[in-house]
GUPALUM-169066 format. One record per residue (C-alpha): residue number from 1; x, y negated, z negated; residue in three letters. Coordinates in nm, 4 decimals. Each point is the difference from the previous one (the first is absolute). Example, Ala and Ser with C-alpha at 12.3 -4.5 7.8 and 13.67 -1.06 7.14 Angstrom:
# GUPALUM-169066
<node><resi>1</resi><px>1.2300</px><py>0.4500</py><pz>-0.7800</pz><resn>Ala</resn></node>
<node><resi>2</resi><px>0.1370</px><py>-0.3440</py><pz>0.0660</pz><resn>Ser</resn></node>
This chain:
# GUPALUM-169066
<node><resi>1</resi><px>0.0000</px><py>0.0000</py><pz>0.0000</pz><resn>Unk</resn></node>
<node><resi>2</resi><px>0.1439</px><py>-0.3355</py><pz>0.1064</pz><resn>Unk</resn></node>
<node><resi>3</resi><px>-0.0459</px><py>-0.2969</py><pz>-0.2308</pz><resn>Unk</resn></node>
<node><resi>4</resi><px>-0.0625</px><py>-0.3079</py><pz>0.2171</pz><resn>Unk</resn></node>
<node><resi>5</resi><px>0.0589</px><py>-0.2355</py><pz>-0.2944</pz><resn>Unk</resn></node>
<node><resi>6</resi><px>0.3742</px><py>0.0677</py><pz>-0.0010</pz><resn>Unk</resn></node>
<node><resi>7</resi><px>0.1872</px><py>-0.1965</py><pz>0.2693</pz><resn>Unk</resn></node>
<node><resi>8</resi><px>0.2157</px><py>0.1956</py><pz>0.2417</pz><resn>Unk</resn></node>
<node><resi>9</resi><px>0.3334</px><py>-0.1664</py><pz>-0.0748</pz><resn>Unk</resn></node>
<node><resi>10</resi><px>0.2947</px><py>0.0850</py><pz>0.2248</pz><resn>Unk</resn></node>
<node><resi>11</resi><px>0.3556</px><py>-0.1189</py><pz>0.0549</pz><resn>Unk</resn></node>
<node><resi>12</resi><px>0.0782</px><py>-0.1461</py><pz>0.3413</pz><resn>Unk</resn></node>
<node><resi>13</resi><px>0.1514</px><py>0.3330</py><pz>0.1059</pz><resn>Unk</resn></node>
<node><resi>14</resi><px>-0.3024</px><py>0.1963</py><pz>-0.1231</pz><resn>Unk</resn></node>
<node><resi>15</resi><px>-0.2449</px><py>-0.2439</py><pz>0.1620</pz><resn>Unk</resn></node>
<node><resi>16</resi><px>0.1841</px><py>0.0318</py><pz>0.3303</pz><resn>Unk</resn></node>
<node><resi>17</resi><px>0.0031</px><py>0.3805</py><pz>-0.0239</pz><resn>Unk</resn></node>
<node><resi>18</resi><px>-0.3728</px><py>0.0083</py><pz>-0.0740</pz><resn>Unk</resn></node>
<node><resi>19</resi><px>-0.0809</px><py>-0.2214</py><pz>0.2996</pz><resn>Unk</resn></node>
<node><resi>20</resi><px>0.2362</px><py>0.2064</py><pz>0.2161</pz><resn>Unk</resn></node>
<node><resi>21</resi><px>-0.1730</px><py>0.3230</py><pz>-0.1064</pz><resn>Unk</resn></node>
<node><resi>22</resi><px>-0.3384</px><py>-0.1449</py><pz>0.0975</pz><resn>Unk</resn></node>
<node><resi>23</resi><px>0.1306</px><py>-0.1355</py><pz>0.3322</pz><resn>Unk</resn></node>
<node><resi>24</resi><px>0.3265</px><py>0.1599</py><pz>0.1171</pz><resn>Unk</resn></node>
<node><resi>25</resi><px>0.0275</px><py>-0.2484</py><pz>0.2901</pz><resn>Unk</resn></node>
<node><resi>26</resi><px>-0.0456</px><py>-0.3116</py><pz>-0.2125</pz><resn>Unk</resn></node>
<node><resi>27</resi><px>0.2063</px><py>-0.3067</py><pz>0.0841</pz><resn>Unk</resn></node>
<node><resi>28</resi><px>-0.0028</px><py>-0.1122</py><pz>-0.3642</pz><resn>Unk</resn></node>
<node><resi>29</resi><px>0.3431</px><py>0.0157</py><pz>-0.1595</pz><resn>Unk</resn></node>
<node><resi>30</resi><px>0.1324</px><py>-0.0121</py><pz>-0.3555</pz><resn>Unk</resn></node>
<node><resi>31</resi><px>0.1491</px><py>-0.3389</py><pz>0.0795</pz><resn>Unk</resn></node>
<node><resi>32</resi><px>-0.3432</px><py>-0.1303</py><pz>0.1072</pz><resn>Unk</resn></node>
<node><resi>33</resi><px>-0.1547</px><py>0.1138</py><pz>-0.3298</pz><resn>Unk</resn></node>
<node><resi>34</resi><px>0.2916</px><py>-0.1566</py><pz>-0.1895</pz><resn>Unk</resn></node>
<node><resi>35</resi><px>-0.0529</px><py>-0.3262</py><pz>0.1912</pz><resn>Unk</resn></node>
<node><resi>36</resi><px>-0.3679</px><py>-0.0009</py><pz>-0.0983</pz><resn>Unk</resn></node>
<node><resi>37</resi><px>0.0959</px><py>0.0303</py><pz>-0.3660</pz><resn>Unk</resn></node>
<node><resi>38</resi><px>0.2767</px><py>-0.2617</py><pz>0.0092</pz><resn>Unk</resn></node>
<node><resi>39</resi><px>-0.2254</px><py>-0.2512</py><pz>0.1802</pz><resn>Unk</resn></node>
<node><resi>40</resi><px>-0.2735</px><py>0.0543</py><pz>-0.2606</pz><resn>Unk</resn></node>
<node><resi>41</resi><px>-0.2565</px><py>0.1276</py><pz>0.2489</pz><resn>Unk</resn></node>
<node><resi>42</resi><px>-0.0138</px><py>0.3264</py><pz>-0.1968</pz><resn>Unk</resn></node>
<node><resi>43</resi><px>0.0304</px><py>-0.0226</py><pz>-0.3802</pz><resn>Unk</resn></node>
<node><resi>44</resi><px>0.2437</px><py>0.2279</py><pz>-0.1812</pz><resn>Unk</resn></node>
<node><resi>45</resi><px>0.0178</px><py>0.1288</py><pz>-0.3543</pz><resn>Unk</resn></node>
<node><resi>46</resi><px>0.3415</px><py>0.0456</py><pz>-0.1563</pz><resn>Unk</resn></node>
<node><resi>47</resi><px>0.0721</px><py>0.3308</py><pz>-0.1699</pz><resn>Unk</resn></node>
<node><resi>48</resi><px>0.3560</px><py>-0.0308</py><pz>-0.1202</pz><resn>Unk</resn></node>
<node><resi>49</resi><px>0.2038</px><py>-0.0571</py><pz>0.3151</pz><resn>Unk</resn></node>
<node><resi>50</resi><px>-0.2733</px><py>0.1260</py><pz>0.2314</pz><resn>Unk</resn></node>
<node><resi>51</resi><px>-0.2529</px><py>-0.2099</py><pz>0.1879</pz><resn>Unk</resn></node>
<node><resi>52</resi><px>-0.3313</px><py>0.1842</py><pz>0.0107</pz><resn>Unk</resn></node>
<node><resi>53</resi><px>-0.2613</px><py>-0.0676</py><pz>0.2657</pz><resn>Unk</resn></node>
<node><resi>54</resi><px>-0.3708</px><py>0.0718</py><pz>-0.0347</pz><resn>Unk</resn></node>
<node><resi>55</resi><px>-0.0767</px><py>0.2128</py><pz>0.3074</pz><resn>Unk</resn></node>
<node><resi>56</resi><px>-0.3608</px><py>-0.1186</py><pz>0.0155</pz><resn>Unk</resn></node>
<node><resi>57</resi><px>0.1139</px><py>-0.3630</py><pz>0.0253</pz><resn>Unk</resn></node>
<node><resi>58</resi><px>0.2620</px><py>0.0889</py><pz>0.2631</pz><resn>Unk</resn></node>
<node><resi>59</resi><px>-0.2505</px><py>0.1974</py><pz>0.2089</pz><resn>Unk</resn></node>
<node><resi>60</resi><px>-0.2577</px><py>-0.2784</py><pz>-0.0329</pz><resn>Unk</resn></node>
<node><resi>61</resi><px>0.2571</px><py>-0.2602</py><pz>0.1094</pz><resn>Unk</resn></node>
<node><resi>62</resi><px>0.1032</px><py>0.2065</py><pz>0.3021</pz><resn>Unk</resn></node>
<node><resi>63</resi><px>-0.3595</px><py>0.0619</py><pz>0.1068</pz><resn>Unk</resn></node>
<node><resi>64</resi><px>-0.1025</px><py>-0.3653</py><pz>-0.0375</pz><resn>Unk</resn></node>
<node><resi>65</resi><px>0.3082</px><py>-0.1373</py><pz>0.1740</pz><resn>Unk</resn></node>
<node><resi>66</resi><px>-0.0601</px><py>0.2296</py><pz>0.2972</pz><resn>Unk</resn></node>
<node><resi>67</resi><px>-0.3586</px><py>-0.1144</py><pz>0.0415</pz><resn>Unk</resn></node>
<node><resi>68</resi><px>0.0605</px><py>-0.3714</py><pz>-0.0673</pz><resn>Unk</resn></node>
<node><resi>69</resi><px>0.3176</px><py>-0.0624</py><pz>0.2018</pz><resn>Unk</resn></node>
<node><resi>70</resi><px>-0.0797</px><py>0.2056</py><pz>0.3049</pz><resn>Unk</resn></node>
<node><resi>71</resi><px>0.0938</px><py>-0.2661</py><pz>0.2559</pz><resn>Unk</resn></node>
<node><resi>72</resi><px>0.2844</px><py>0.1885</py><pz>0.1635</pz><resn>Unk</resn></node>
<node><resi>73</resi><px>-0.0157</px><py>0.0005</py><pz>0.3755</pz><resn>Unk</resn></node>
<node><resi>74</resi><px>-0.1863</px><py>-0.3305</py><pz>0.0169</pz><resn>Unk</resn></node>
<node><resi>75</resi><px>0.1235</px><py>-0.3320</py><pz>0.1305</pz><resn>Unk</resn></node>
<node><resi>76</resi><px>-0.0019</px><py>-0.2758</py><pz>-0.2585</pz><resn>Unk</resn></node>
<node><resi>77</resi><px>0.0253</px><py>-0.3695</py><pz>0.0917</pz><resn>Unk</resn></node>
<node><resi>78</resi><px>0.3128</px><py>-0.1942</py><pz>-0.0857</pz><resn>Unk</resn></node>
<node><resi>79</resi><px>-0.0802</px><py>-0.3202</py><pz>-0.1860</pz><resn>Unk</resn></node>
<node><resi>80</resi><px>0.2897</px><py>-0.2109</py><pz>0.1339</pz><resn>Unk</resn></node>
<node><resi>81</resi><px>0.1156</px><py>-0.0818</py><pz>0.3514</pz><resn>Unk</resn></node>
<node><resi>82</resi><px>0.3639</px><py>0.0311</py><pz>0.0982</pz><resn>Unk</resn></node>
<node><resi>83</resi><px>0.1625</px><py>-0.3070</py><pz>0.1549</pz><resn>Unk</resn></node>
<node><resi>84</resi><px>0.2222</px><py>0.1224</py><pz>0.2820</pz><resn>Unk</resn></node>
<node><resi>85</resi><px>0.1045</px><py>-0.3515</py><pz>0.1154</pz><resn>Unk</resn></node>
<node><resi>86</resi><px>0.3308</px><py>0.0195</py><pz>-0.1871</pz><resn>Unk</resn></node>
<node><resi>87</resi><px>0.1037</px><py>0.3323</py><pz>0.1502</pz><resn>Unk</resn></node>
<node><resi>88</resi><px>0.2309</px><py>0.0192</py><pz>0.3010</pz><resn>Unk</resn></node>
<node><resi>89</resi><px>-0.1269</px><py>0.1701</py><pz>0.3108</pz><resn>Unk</resn></node>
<node><resi>90</resi><px>0.1951</px><py>0.3120</py><pz>0.0922</pz><resn>Unk</resn></node>
<node><resi>91</resi><px>0.2775</px><py>-0.0717</py><pz>0.2484</pz><resn>Unk</resn></node>
<node><resi>92</resi><px>-0.0058</px><py>-0.3795</py><pz>-0.0447</pz><resn>Unk</resn></node>
<node><resi>93</resi><px>0.3136</px><py>-0.1510</py><pz>-0.1516</pz><resn>Unk</resn></node>
<node><resi>94</resi><px>-0.0095</px><py>-0.2939</py><pz>-0.2421</pz><resn>Unk</resn></node>
<node><resi>95</resi><px>0.1052</px><py>-0.3163</py><pz>0.1760</pz><resn>Unk</resn></node>
């Protein structure tokens, strides 16, 4: 019987291994998980020298980020124009 009141706390290595076991072809790396913790996007709990991650929070973050920031492959407008007047034309020497 699994008690859902106890958080599933894992080290970065264990969290990575759990994700990897669920999806062997995942592009998520240990360094990516570490970056999430260092940037504060995923909270950590210290247990001695170990940083423990709540797997439910990590999974929730990954699921929400995938659905919110799914703009890959789209063209986004650039807000500023580039002034090319100061650039030399190819093959024309400065006089």
